[in-house]
C-alpha positions in Angstrom: -0.4 46.4 -106.5 1.4 49.8 -107.0 5.2 50.3 -106.3 5.2 54.1 -106.1 5.0 53.9 -102.3 8.4 52.4 -101.8 10.9 54.7 -100.3 8.5 57.2 -98.9 9.3 59.1 -95.8 6.8 59.9 -93.0 7.9 62.3 -90.3 11.5 61.8 -91.2 11.3 58.0 -90.8 11.5 55.8 -93.9 7.9 54.4 -94.2 5.2 53.2 -96.5 1.5 52.8 -96.9 0.1 49.3 -96.8 -1.5 48.7 -100.2 -4.3 46.7 -98.4 -5.1 48.7 -95.4 -3.4 52.1 -96.3 -2.0 52.3 -93.0 1.3 54.2 -92.7 3.9 51.8 -91.2 7.7 51.8 -90.8 9.9 50.2 -93.2 10.5 47.3 -90.8 6.8 46.3 -91.0 7.0 45.6 -94.8 6.4 42.0 -95.9 9.8 41.2 -97.7 9.8 43.7 -100.7 6.1 44.2 -101.0 4.4 47.3 -99.7 2.0 45.4 -97.5 2.2 44.8 -93.9 2.5 41.5 -92.5 -0.9 41.7 -91.0 -2.5 41.7 -94.4 -0.3 39.1 -96.0 -2.8 36.3 -95.5 -5.7 38.3 -96.7 -3.9 39.1 -99.8 -3.0 35.5 -100.5 0.7 36.0 -100.5 2.8 33.0 -99.8 3.6 32.9 -96.1 7.3 32.1 -95.2 8.0 28.8 -93.6 9.0 30.5 -90.2 5.5 31.9 -90.0 4.0 28.5 -90.9 6.1 26.9 -88.3 5.0 29.4 -85.7 1.4 28.8 -86.5 1.9 25.1 -86.5 3.6 25.3 -83.1 0.7 27.5 -81.9 -1.8 24.9 -83.2 0.2 22.1 -81.6 0.2 24.1 -78.4 -3.5 24.6 -78.5 -3.9 20.9 -79.2 -1.7 20.1 -76.3 -3.6 22.4 -74.0 -6.8 20.7 -75.0 -5.3 17.3 -74.3 -4.0 18.4 -71.1 -7.5 19.8 -70.3 -9.0 16.6 -71.2 -6.4 14.5 -69.3 -6.8 16.7 -66.3 -10.6 16.3 -66.4 -10.2 12.5 -66.8 -7.5 12.4 -64.0 -9.9 14.5 -61.8 -12.6 12.0 -62.1 -10.2 9.1 -61.6 -8.8 10.8 -58.6 -12.2 11.7 -57.2 -13.2 8.1 -57.7 -10.0 6.9 -56.0 -10.6 9.3 -53.0 -14.1 8.1 -52.8 -12.9 4.4 -52.9 -10.3 5.3 -50.1 -13.0 6.8 -48.0 -15.3 3.9 -48.4 -12.4 1.5 -47.5 -11.4 3.7 -44.5 -15.0 3.6 -43.2 -15.1 -0.1 -43.6 -11.8 -0.5 -41.7 -13.0 1.9 -39.0 -16.2 0.0 -38.6 -14.2 -3.2 -38.4 -11.8 -1.7 -35.8 -14.9 -0.4 -33.8 -16.4 -3.9 -33.9 -13.1 -5.5 -32.9 -12.8 -3.0 -29.9 -16.4 -3.7 -28.9 -15.8 -7.4 -29.0 -12.6 -7.0 -26.9 -14.6 -4.9 -24.4 -17.3 -7.5 -24.2 -14.7 -10.2 -23.8 -13.0 -8.2 -20.9 -16.4 -7.6 -19.3 -17.2 -11.4 -19.4 -13.7 -12.1 -17.9 -14.3 -9.7 -15.1 -17.7 -11.0 -14.3 -16.3 -14.5 -14.3 -13.4 -13.5 -12.0 -15.7 -11.6 -9.7 -18.0 -14.5 -9.5 -15.2 -16.7 -8.4 -13.6 -14.2 -5.9 -16.6 -13.0 -4.4 -17.4 -16.0 -2.1 -13.8 -15.8 -0.9 -14.0 -12.1 -0.3 -17.3 -12.3 1.4 -15.9 -15.0 3.7 -12.9 -12.9 4.7 -15.1 -9.8 5.1 -17.5 -11.7 7.4 -14.6 -12.8 9.7 -13.2 -9.2 9.8 -16.6 -7.9 10.7 -17.0 -10.4 13.4 -13.5 -9.6 14.8 -14.5 -5.8 14.8 -17.7 -6.5 16.6 -15.8 -8.4 19.3 -13.5 -5.4 19.7 -16.3 -2.9 20.0 -17.7 -5.2 22.7 -14.4 -5.3 24.4 -14.3 -1.5 24.6 -17.7 -1.6 26.4 -15.9 -3.5 29.3 -14.1 -0.3 30.3 -17.0 1.0 32.2 -17.8 -2.2 34.0 -14.2 -2.4 34.9 -14.2 1.0 36.6 -17.2 0.1 38.6 -15.5 -3.1 39.6 -12.3 -1.2 40.6 -14.4 1.1 42.9 -16.0 -1.9 44.4 -12.8 -3.7 45.2 -11.2 -0.6 46.7 -14.1 -0.4 49.2 -13.7 -4.2 49.9 -10.0 -3.9 50.4 -10.3 -1.0 52.8 -12.9 -3.0 54.8 -10.6 -6.0 54.9 -7.8 -3.9 56.2 -9.9 -3.0 59.2 -10.9 -6.5 60.1 -7.8 -7.2 62.3 -8.1 -3.9 64.3 -11.8 -4.5 64.9 -11.2 -8.0 66.1 -8.4 -6.8 68.4 -10.7 -4.1 69.9 -13.3 -6.6 70.9 -10.8 -9.0 72.2 -11.4 -11.9 69.9 -8.4 -14.3 69.5 -7.3 -14.6 65.9 -6.1 -18.2 65.1 -4.0 -19.2 62.2 -6.8 -20.4 60.0 -8.6 -17.0 60.4 -5.4 -15.2 59.5 -5.0 -17.2 56.4 -8.5 -16.5 55.2 -8.0 -12.8 55.8 -4.8 -12.9 54.0 -6.4 -14.6 50.9 -9.2 -12.0 50.9 -6.7 -9.1 51.0 -4.6 -10.6 48.1 -7.8 -11.0 46.0 -8.6 -7.4 46.6 -5.1 -6.4 45.5 -5.2 -8.4 42.4 -8.6 -6.8 41.5 -7.2 -3.4 42.1 -4.1 -4.1 39.8 -6.5 -5.7 37.3 -4.2 -8.6 37.0 -5.5 -11.9 38.4 -4.5 -15.6 38.6 -6.7 -16.5 35.7 -4.9 -13.9 33.4 -1.8 -16.3 33.2 -1.1 -19.3 31.2 1.2 -22.0 32.4 3.9 -22.9 30.1 5.5 -26.3 30.7 9.3 -26.6 30.4 10.7 -28.0 27.1 13.2 -28.0 24.3 12.7 -26.4 20.9 14.6 -25.3 17.7 14.9 -21.5 18.0 15.4 -19.4 14.9 14.3 -19.7 11.3 13.8 -22.9 9.4 14.2 -20.9 6.2 17.7 -20.1 5.2 16.4 -17.2 3.0 15.3 -15.2 6.0 17.5 -12.7 8.1 21.0 -13.7 9.0 20.4 -13.1 12.8 17.9 -16.0 12.9 20.3 -18.8 13.1 18.7 -22.2 13.9 19.8 -23.6 17.3 18.4 -25.8 20.0 17.2 -24.3 23.2 15.9 -25.6 26.6 13.4 -23.5 28.5 12.3 -23.9 32.1 8.6 -23.7 33.0 6.9 -20.4 33.6 3.7 -18.5 33.5 2.9 -15.8 30.8 0.1 -13.3 30.6 -2.5 -14.3 28.0 -2.4 -10.8 26.5 -0.2 -7.7 26.3 -0.6 -5.4 29.3 -3.6 -3.2 28.6 -4.2 0.5 29.3 -6.6 -0.3 32.2 -3.9 -2.3 33.9 -1.0 0.1 33.3 -3.1 3.3 34.1 -3.5 2.0 37.7 0.3 1.6 37.9 0.6 5.2 36.6 -1.8 6.5 39.2 -0.1 4.7 42.1 3.3 5.8 41.1 2.5 9.4 40.2 3.2 8.9 36.4 1.2 10.7 33.9 -1.1 8.6 31.6 0.5 7.7 28.4 -1.0 8.6 25.0 -3.5 6.2 23.3 -3.3 8.1 19.9 -7.1 8.6 20.4 -7.7 4.9 19.6 -9.2 4.1 23.0 -7.8 2.9 26.3 -9.6 0.2 28.3 -8.7 -3.2 26.9 -6.4 -2.1 24.3 -2.7 -2.8 24.7 -0.7 0.1 26.3 1.7 1.8 23.9 4.6 4.4 24.1 6.1 2.4 26.8 10.0 2.0 27.0 11.8 -1.0 28.0 12.4 0.6 31.4 8.7 1.4 31.8 7.9 -2.3 31.4 10.5 -3.3 33.8 9.1 -0.8 36.4 5.7 -2.1 35.8 6.9 -5.7 36.5 8.5 -4.7 39.7 5.4 -2.9 40.9 3.0 -5.7 40.0 5.5 -8.2 41.8 5.4 -6.1 45.0 1.6 -5.5 45.0 0.7 -9.1 44.4 3.6 -10.9 46.0 4.7 -12.5 42.6 8.0 -12.6 40.8 7.3 -11.0 37.5 9.5 -9.7 34.8 9.8 -9.5 31.0 10.2 -12.8 29.1 13.6 -13.6 27.7 13.7 -13.8 24.0 13.9 -17.7 24.1 10.9 -17.8 26.3 8.9 -15.4 24.0 9.6 -17.5 20.8 8.9 -20.7 22.6 5.6 -19.4 23.9 4.7 -17.9 20.4 5.4 -21.1 18.6 3.4 -23.2 21.0 4.9 -26.3 19.6 4.8 -25.3 15.9 7.8 -25.2 13.6 6.2 -23.2 10.8 6.8 -19.6 10.2 3.6 -18.6 12.1 1.8 -20.5 14.8 -1.1 -20.4 12.4 1.0 -22.4 9.8 2.9 -21.4 6.8 1.1 -18.0 6.7 -1.5 -15.7 8.5 -4.2 -13.4 7.2 -5.6 -10.1 8.5 -8.6 -12.1 9.8 -6.1 -13.8 12.2 -3.9 -10.9 13.1 -3.7 -7.1 13.1 -1.0 -5.9 10.7 -0.4 -4.0 7.6 -2.5 -6.1 5.1 -1.6 -3.9 2.2 1.8 -5.7 2.1 1.1 -9.5 1.3 3.9 -12.0 1.8 4.3 -15.7 0.9 1.4 -15.5 -1.8 -1.0 -14.3 0.8 -3.8 -12.4 -0.7 -4.2 -8.7 0.1 -5.9 -7.9 3.4 -6.9 -4.8 5.2 -4.8 -2.3 7.2 -6.6 -1.1 10.4 -4.0 1.7 11.2 -4.4 1.3 14.9 -4.3 -1.2 17.6 -7.2 -3.6 18.4 -8.4 -4.6 21.9 -6.5 -7.6 23.4 -8.1 -11.2 22.8 -9.7 -9.8 19.7 -8.2 -12.6 17.5 -8.0 -16.4 18.2 -5.2 -17.4 20.6 -2.5 -20.0 19.7 -2.5 -23.6 20.9 -1.4 -22.6 24.3 -4.1 -19.9 24.9 -1.8 -16.7 24.3 -3.5 -14.0 22.2 -1.9 -11.6 19.6 1.6 -13.1 19.7 1.5 -12.0 16.0 0.8 -8.4 15.4 -1.1 -5.7 17.2 2.0 -4.4 19.2 5.7 -5.5 19.1 6.5 -6.7 22.6 9.7 -6.0 24.6 11.8 -8.9 25.8 14.1 -8.9 28.7 17.1 -10.0 26.6 19.8 -7.8 25.1 20.1 -8.2 21.4 22.8 -10.3 20.1 22.9 -10.9 16.4 24.8 -14.2 16.8 22.7 -16.0 19.5 25.7 -16.4 21.9 23.4 -17.0 24.8 22.0 -13.7 25.8 18.6 -14.8 24.2 18.2 -16.9 27.4 19.2 -14.1 29.9 17.3 -11.1 31.7 18.9 -8.0 30.7 17.1 -5.7 33.0 19.4 -6.0 36.1 21.7 -3.2 35.0 20.0 0.0 34.6 23.0 1.8 33.2 23.4 -0.6 30.3 21.9 1.0 27.0 22.6 -2.1 24.8 19.7 -2.5 22.4 17.0 -4.9 23.7 14.8 -7.3 21.7 11.4 -6.6 20.4 9.1 -9.5 19.1 5.9 -10.2 17.2 5.3 -7.3 14.8 2.7 -4.6 15.2 -0.5 -3.2 13.6 1.8 -1.3 11.2 4.2 -4.1 10.4 4.8 -6.1 7.1 3.5 -9.6 7.4 7.0 -11.2 7.4 8.0 -9.2 10.6 5.1 -11.1 12.3 7.0 -14.5 12.0 7.8 -16.5 15.2 11.5 -16.2 14.5 11.6 -12.6 13.4 13.7 -10.2 15.5 13.6 -6.5 16.1 15.8 -4.4 18.4 15.9 -0.8 19.9 17.6 1.2 22.6 15.7 0.6 26.0 14.8 4.3 26.4 13.0 4.5 23.1 9.2 4.6 22.7 6.7 4.0 19.9 2.9 3.7 19.3 3.7 0.3 17.8 5.4 -1.1 21.0 4.0 -2.8 24.2 4.8 -5.7 26.5 3.6 -8.8 28.2 5.1 -10.4 31.4 6.1 -13.9 32.6 5.7 -14.9 36.2 8.1 -17.3 37.8 6.6 -19.1 40.8 
């Protein structure tokens, strides 16, 4: 290898020609003191310094590391893929198991529902049959209105004829003895009762007696203190006063007809009557028929409602919507949920109590003659209608078509100012002979 190239300059820069590749290179490109470029060192068989060997070894190791990483990555990818596939299979198995469990639960639920339905169906059917029968009776009662109107026309004619009998007899000079007068008076009274639509057969005789008034259950309202009461005998209307009865009073006294909420008039209980409306009707009926009529005292009302019972209702410990008209959506005392009719029903729709009184529970709340006293100091046995200027609240009893069941109890009390009106309120009368 020639040494004459050392120290040559090329373009003003110290340079040399590589003895192998003849390439002109800068001094810095020489391999130690040899005129050969680093690139050709290996080709010429020169001893390569350790740093270069180290670099090559490092490169080789890096290449081996890369190959190892690639190999490991490929293996890891396969393992991960296998693991993912396994996870998917497990998830599918779990999902299918959950689906089977849900289906099994649904089947169990269906079986439980079917079993429950099969048990409750006979009970529900029995109650529905009773309710349907009650509603059919109510519809038939409404049909009576037309018959009543025809009867009213007939008795008016008969009354007019009977009024002319004495005059006709006097004109022809016939002597009228006491027996004849009595017969004629009875005929006239019968005509008047037919015109007012209230007859002797509409009353129930209630014998005098003693009873425990108030609630036997200490958990009930505080104004229902249990106390002993003695009641004199009286008669009571079997039902609440109806529209057909009250409308005659309105016509005779010049009052306008009261609203029936489009539920029907006829044999349905009159509603929207104030306490004083009921008092006025009692006075009118007393004058027309020669009776002594008034609203029942609170004690008389509860005595008649109980009809000898000491239970919360005259039907026993409880009552259902097949036995009374109230808000059946609000059960009480473990009574199964009933129906809500959302209106009054015709009177005598439901079975009466042991003394023959109808709808003492539900349908309409009924005005009582007594002033309301939360402590039962004796006003429950008095007639509070004698003082028209007295606006102390009066008692209402029995609950209505819109009442919760507990309000229908025999001892349950309500109260309101005597001028107030409601489509839940009506009344019935007692008669003192």
